[in-house]
N, C-alpha and C positions, 0 to 999 in steps of 0.2 A: 574517945572513941567517934570514929568516922562511921558516917551512916549513907554515906553518898553510893549509890549502886548496890544497896544491901535489900532493897525492896522497899525502903521505909518512906521514897518519894512517889510512890507509885498511887497511894490511896489519899486523899484529902483530910481523911478521919483518923488518922494514926499518927501518934507520936513516936520516933525514932526515942530509942534507949538514952539518948540525951538531951531528951525535951524539945526536940526541933520539931516544926511541921515545915517540911520543906516545900510544898504546896504554896504557902504563904510565902515563903521565901523566896519563891520563883516570879510570885507576882510582885513583889517587891523590885525585882531587877526589871521585870516590863515598865514600872514606874517610873525608875532610873534611865531608862534610854528614852522616856518621852520628853515633849519640850517643855520649857522652864515656865512654869507657873507660879504667881506671888499672891498675896494677900496683908492689907497695911491695915492696920487698926488706928483710926484716928480719933480726934476729940470727938467728933460728933457723927461719926460713920466708919465705913468701911470703903477701902478701893482696891480693885481686884485687876491684875495685869498676866497676861500670858503671850508669850511667842510662838506665833504660828508660823510655820515652816512652809514657804510655796514648794509644793512636791512636783506641780507642774506648772508651765505657761500658760496652760486651756483652763485653769481653774479661774472662775469668776470671782474679783476681788471681792474683799468683805461678806462673802458668803461663808457656810459652812462654819459660824462662830463658835468658837469653844467656850467662851463665857455663856454661862445661861440663867435666866430667869427661873427659879426655883417657886416662890409668890410674888407679890409685888413688892416684900418688904426684904425678900432672902434672894442673894445670888450666890453663883458657884464658879468654881473654874476648876479644870481637874489636869492631871499629866497620867499618861499611860494609854492603854489601850481605851481608842475613841469609841467604840460601840459600848465597849463595858460604863463607858463614862455617860454615853447618852441614856442608857439604862437605868442607871443609878440617878440620873436627875430625874427621868419620868417616875420613877420610885419617890422620889422624893418631893414632886408634885402631887401623888395622889395621897402621900401622909399629909401635907398641908392642907388639901383639899378635905380630906376626911375630918380633920381637927377641926377645921372652919365649918364645916356641916354641921358637927356634933355638938360644939362647944358657942357656936356662933361667933366666934372671935379669931382672929388672926394668929396662926400658932406662934407660941413663943420659941425664940430661937435655941436656948439650951434644949429644950422638949423636942424641937426636929432634930436637933444633934444626938439626942438620946436613942428617937425611933430608926434613924437613918445607921447609926452605929451598930445597933440591936440588928438588923435585917443584912447589914455587910457581916458581920459576924456569923450568922447562921451559915452562911455561905463557905463557913470553914469547919463546918461540923458534918458534912453527909456525903457521901461517895456520889450521889447524884448530881451534885453541883460542884464547880470550883470556884475558888475564890476571885474577887475582883482585881483585873489587873489594873487599877487606878488609886492614886492618893486625890482627895477630893477637898479644896479649899473654899468653904462656906461661910458665910456670915450676912450680917445685916443690922437693922436697928429695929427694937421693940420698944414696949414702954419703960424698959428698964436699962436702955442705951445700946449702945454698938457691941456687936457680938463678932468675934473670929475665932471659927474652929478648922482644924485639920482632920480628916478622916483616915486612915491608913487601910490597907489591905486586909490587915487582921480585924477588924473591926473595933480600933481602939481609936479615941478620938480626943482631942486636947484644945483649949482655950489656949490663943496665941496673941501677942501685940503684933507679929508679923511673921508670916510662914512662907515658907519656899517648898517646892517640889519639883522633880525633872532633872533632868539632865546638868542644868546649871544651878543646883540647888546650892551647892557648897560656895561659889561666889556670890549667889544672892542672899544668902544666911548671912555672909559676914558683911553686905553692905546694910542689911536690915538689922544688925546688930550695932553698928555705927548709927543707925540712925536712933536707934533707942538710946543709944550712949549721947548724942549730942543734943537730942532734944527730949529731955526726961519729962518736960511739961505737956509732950504730945505733940501732932502736925495737925495744921489744919487739912478740909479734904481739898482744897485745891494746890497744896503743897505736897498731900500724899500723892496724887497725880502726877505733878512732876517727877517725884522723887521714885515713882513706882516705873514711868518709863525708863529714866537711866538704869534702873537697876536691871530691868529687861534686857536694854542695849548692852550692858557689862556682862552679864550673862553670856549673849548671844556673841562675845569677842571669841571664843572656843571654838564656833561653828560658823565663822564669819562669812563662809565660801558659800554659803547657802542664804539665798534671800529670804525674807520673812514679814507678816503685817505682825504690826502691834494692837494688841486689842485691850482698851481699858474701861471699865465700868465703876460705878460708885454707888452708894448707898447713903444719904447723909441728910441729917433732918434741917441743914440750914441751905443747903444746896439743893436736893432734889425732892424735898418734904417728907422724907421718911422713904421714897422708891427707890428702887433698884434700877438702874438707866444705866446706858452706854455712855460714855464719853466720845464726842464727836465736835466735827467742826473745827473753831478756832482754838478751843481748849484743848482738843486733840494734837492739833499742830504745834500749837506753844509748849505743848510736855514734850513732844518728839525735837524739836529745836533745842529746847533747853537740854535732854539727854545729848544730842548729838554734839552741842557745845560743850559739855563739861566733859565728855569722853575725848573730843577732839583737841581739845584745850590744852592738855598734857601734851600731846604728841608735837603741838606748835609749837611749846615751850621748849622740849626736847631738841627740836629743829633749828630754833633761834639760838640756844646755847652754843649748839654746833657751828652756825656759821657765823657766832662771834667769834668763836676760837679761830677758825679758818680764815677771818679778816685781819685779826690780829698778827697770825703768823705771815699773811702777805705785805703786811705794812712793815713789819720788821726784816722781812727777807732782802737781799742785798739787790742791786738790779744791775743785770749782766750787761755789759757793754764789750764792744770790738776794740780791743788794743790800739788798732790804727785810726779810732774815730777821732773828729775833731768836733768841737763845738762853736758855732758863729753867735754873733751878736743876739741872734732872735732867741737861742736855747736851742734852736734844732740842731741835731745829730747828723754829720755826713761822714759816709766811710770815706776813706782816702785808697 
């Protein structure tokens, strides 16, 4: 049974006869059109990265950041509608501050995920609100170790070893799955930073006609003392160089192979000379 066009997509609080909430599905479409965001859970922390498209040459570089600090030990990144993402980040900050004021301790990340998930899910129940058009990847480090979650527009959230959302999510997920397979023991935070940069550059290949800025942040016990911070300076440049080398390396190898084939053909090709030409003792060719 199809329910599109029959009125079941006009209200946020009504299910279609086949059990679908179309407003939530439309919110997911908004996420799929957003820029690519990823999160990687490593041995002692988490790493976030996002592809931030440069929509105008007038924009100030390194401003309007998409990776946000929710609490000192929690960071997040989102794909989808930017105003929705900012509102959700502010709500997360309020939840973290409320918990700390009441219990005198930083909010555990699983508890934070539950609170934010309930808030997002409440926006799928009433006519007076609409679902959030963002998927949010958040995580950090608490006394129980590193945590990484992804929160969907429906309000559902799951713990992940690696998460990706946005337009390039399919290629990003494939690369994250390779990382998990090749590194079952886990990655260090520094290695995860390099891999995150590589994955974002690979995901950008489908949208390469547009320029973008790479944002990376991390929260690690060994590198940041459990605080969420942005990756800047030499480490960020090192990650960018690594990503570009890994991506361009395959192209260079293909070009070298084609050049070798052409050189081999040139060596085997006969040399054409004029039938009336003669060769002197010096080996020079002269036309008669």
